[in-house]
C-alpha positions as CSV (number, residue, x, y, z in Angstrom):
1,M,133.2,198.2,-41.5
2,G,132.5,198.7,-37.6
3,R,131.1,195.5,-37.6
4,K,134.0,193.9,-39.5
5,N,136.6,195.4,-37.9
6,L,135.0,194.1,-34.2
7,S,135.0,190.4,-35.8
8,E,138.5,190.8,-36.5
9,I,139.4,192.0,-33.3
10,R,137.6,189.3,-31.7
11,Q,139.4,186.7,-33.8
12,K,142.5,188.2,-33.0
13,E,141.9,187.5,-29.3
14,I,140.6,184.4,-29.7
15,I,143.7,183.2,-31.6
16,I,145.6,185.0,-28.7
17,A,143.7,183.3,-26.2
18,F,144.3,179.9,-28.0
19,Y,148.2,180.5,-28.1
20,T,148.5,181.3,-24.2
21,V,146.7,178.7,-23.4
22,A,148.6,176.0,-25.7
23,K,151.6,177.5,-24.3
24,K,150.7,176.5,-20.5
25,I,149.4,173.5,-21.0
26,G,150.4,172.1,-24.5
27,L,148.3,171.9,-27.7
28,E,147.7,168.7,-27.9
29,N,145.7,169.8,-24.1
30,T,143.7,173.1,-25.4
31,S,140.0,173.0,-26.2
32,I,137.7,175.4,-27.4
33,A,136.6,175.2,-23.8
34,K,139.7,176.0,-22.1
35,V,140.2,179.1,-24.4
36,A,136.7,180.6,-23.8
37,E,137.5,179.8,-19.8
38,E,140.8,181.7,-20.7
39,M,138.8,184.6,-22.1
40,G,136.2,184.2,-19.5
41,I,133.4,184.2,-22.4
42,S,131.2,181.3,-23.3
43,K,132.5,178.4,-25.5
44,G,129.5,179.1,-27.9
45,L,130.7,182.7,-28.5
46,V,134.4,181.3,-29.4
47,M,132.8,178.6,-32.0
48,H,131.0,181.7,-33.4
49,Y,134.3,182.4,-35.0
50,F,135.4,179.3,-34.9
51,A,133.9,175.9,-35.0
52,T,136.7,173.3,-34.4
53,K,140.2,173.8,-33.1
54,E,141.4,172.7,-36.3
55,S,140.4,176.0,-38.0
56,L,141.4,177.6,-34.6
57,L,145.2,175.4,-35.5
58,V,145.0,177.1,-38.9
59,A,144.2,180.4,-37.4
60,L,147.3,180.3,-35.0
61,K,149.6,179.2,-37.9
62,D,148.5,182.4,-39.8
63,Y,149.4,184.4,-36.6
64,I,152.4,183.1,-36.1
65,L,153.5,183.2,-39.6
66,E,152.6,187.2,-39.4
67,K,154.7,187.4,-36.2
68,Y,157.7,185.3,-37.8
69,L,157.5,187.5,-41.3
70,S,157.5,191.0,-38.9
71,F,160.6,189.9,-37.6
72,I,162.5,188.5,-40.6
73,D,161.4,190.9,-42.9
74,S,162.4,193.9,-41.5
75,E,162.7,197.3,-43.6
76,K,166.6,197.0,-42.8
77,L,167.2,194.0,-44.7
78,K,164.7,194.5,-47.6
79,S,167.7,195.0,-50.1
80,I,170.1,193.4,-50.0
81,D,172.5,195.1,-51.6
82,S,176.2,194.2,-49.7
83,K,177.8,191.1,-48.5
84,E,177.1,192.3,-45.0
85,K,173.5,192.6,-45.6
86,L,173.2,189.3,-47.1
87,E,175.3,187.5,-44.2
88,E,173.6,189.2,-41.6
89,F,169.9,188.3,-43.1
90,I,171.2,184.8,-43.5
91,M,172.4,185.1,-39.5
92,L,169.1,186.4,-38.3
93,L,167.6,183.2,-40.0
94,F,169.7,181.0,-37.8
95,S,169.0,183.3,-34.7
96,R,167.6,182.5,-31.3
97,K,165.7,185.5,-31.2
98,W,162.8,184.0,-32.7
99,N,162.1,183.0,-29.4
100,D,161.0,186.6,-28.8
101,Y,158.0,185.7,-30.8
102,V,157.0,182.5,-30.3
103,D,157.5,180.0,-27.9
104,D,159.5,177.2,-29.0
105,G,157.8,174.5,-27.4
106,L,154.9,175.5,-28.7
107,F,155.9,175.6,-32.3
108,Y,157.5,171.8,-31.7
109,S,153.7,170.5,-31.0
110,F,152.6,173.1,-33.8
111,Y,155.2,171.0,-36.0
112,A,153.9,168.0,-35.2
113,Q,150.4,168.7,-35.9
114,V,151.7,168.2,-40.2
115,Y,152.2,164.5,-39.5
116,R,148.4,164.0,-37.3
117,N,146.1,166.0,-39.7
118,K,145.9,165.9,-42.9
119,D,144.6,169.1,-44.1
120,F,146.7,171.2,-41.4
121,N,149.3,169.6,-43.2
122,K,148.5,171.1,-46.8
123,S,148.5,174.5,-44.2
124,F,151.7,174.6,-43.1
125,K,153.4,173.5,-45.9
126,S,151.8,177.2,-47.5
127,F,153.5,178.9,-44.4
128,L,157.0,177.3,-44.8
129,E,156.8,177.8,-48.7
130,T,156.0,181.8,-47.3
131,L,159.4,181.1,-45.6
132,H,161.5,180.2,-48.2
133,N,159.7,182.4,-51.0
134,V,161.1,185.4,-48.1
135,L,164.7,184.0,-49.0
136,K,164.7,183.3,-52.7
137,N,163.7,187.1,-53.1
138,R,166.4,188.2,-50.5
139,L,169.0,185.8,-52.8
140,L,167.6,187.0,-55.9
141,D,167.8,190.8,-54.6
142,A,171.4,189.8,-54.0
143,R,172.0,188.6,-57.5
144,N,170.5,191.5,-59.0
145,N,172.2,194.4,-57.0
146,G,175.6,192.3,-58.2
147,I,176.4,190.7,-54.9
148,I,176.2,186.7,-55.8
149,V,176.3,185.2,-58.9
150,N,175.1,182.3,-58.1
151,T,172.4,180.8,-60.9
152,N,171.0,177.7,-59.1
153,I,169.0,179.9,-57.0
154,D,165.8,178.0,-56.2
155,E,168.6,175.3,-55.0
156,L,169.9,177.3,-52.9
157,T,167.0,178.5,-51.0
158,E,166.1,174.9,-50.6
159,I,169.6,174.0,-49.0
160,I,169.9,177.1,-46.3
161,F,166.8,176.6,-45.4
162,A,167.3,172.6,-44.8
163,L,169.9,173.8,-42.7
164,I,168.1,176.3,-40.7
165,D,165.5,174.4,-40.2
166,G,167.7,171.1,-39.0
167,A,169.7,173.7,-36.9
168,Y,166.3,175.1,-35.6
169,Y,165.6,172.0,-33.7
170,Y,169.3,170.9,-32.9
171,L,170.3,174.2,-31.3
172,G,167.3,174.5,-29.2
173,T,170.0,171.8,-26.8
174,F,171.9,174.6,-26.5
175,T,170.1,177.3,-24.9
176,D,171.6,176.9,-21.7
177,N,175.2,176.8,-23.1
178,R,175.8,180.2,-25.1
179,K,179.4,178.9,-26.1
180,E,178.2,176.0,-27.9
181,Y,175.1,177.4,-29.2
182,E,177.2,180.0,-31.0
183,K,179.8,177.6,-32.0
184,Q,176.9,175.7,-34.0
185,V,176.0,178.7,-35.9
186,T,179.4,179.5,-36.7
187,I,179.6,175.9,-38.4
188,Y,176.4,176.5,-40.4
189,M,177.4,179.8,-41.4
190,N,180.8,178.8,-42.8
191,H,178.7,175.8,-45.1
192,V,176.6,178.5,-46.3
193,K,179.2,181.3,-46.9
194,Q,180.2,177.7,-49.2
195,L,177.2,177.8,-50.9
196,I,177.2,181.3,-51.8
197,E,179.1,182.9,-54.8
198,Y,180.0,185.9,-54.3
199,K,181.0,188.4,-57.4
200,T,184.6,189.4,-57.4
201,S,185.8,192.4,-58.4
């Protein structure tokens, strides 16, 4: 058990070092050798846990997913039992608070790997499906709690996430203009509200 825990700790350290180096010099310039240098260990030790850069990419994807889920899957919004909670959750998905968890520049480079690496494409798809399921489950919870009456939850999930994905990249150009950023988010949120059918008393 102790050896297993030590192995998991070392793997996490390597993943974090990979993230740190990639944030500094770009994902495309990061190598196992540079990760080893960052950690002050041998390249062979890194390769003992991650034989290739591709395996490190997949591990980084899981690490980012874990961080993102801790951000959006909070206990406060576990149960959507009011209109206010649902809108707070959706607003969170549009939020730039994500920046506090993962560097935008790195995530853009990370996303680009989808088009360059077929195996990573499949792995990243599972990442997105996990995030879609979080939103879908919140919408189902809202419906089960009598907050919304939409019957097309699968379709609604896809449309909202398409808005979120597109907004994420576009809103990145407004990081220095808070007023314009908030204006765009309001436009997206108003559109989402039009898609949601709230139960009327």
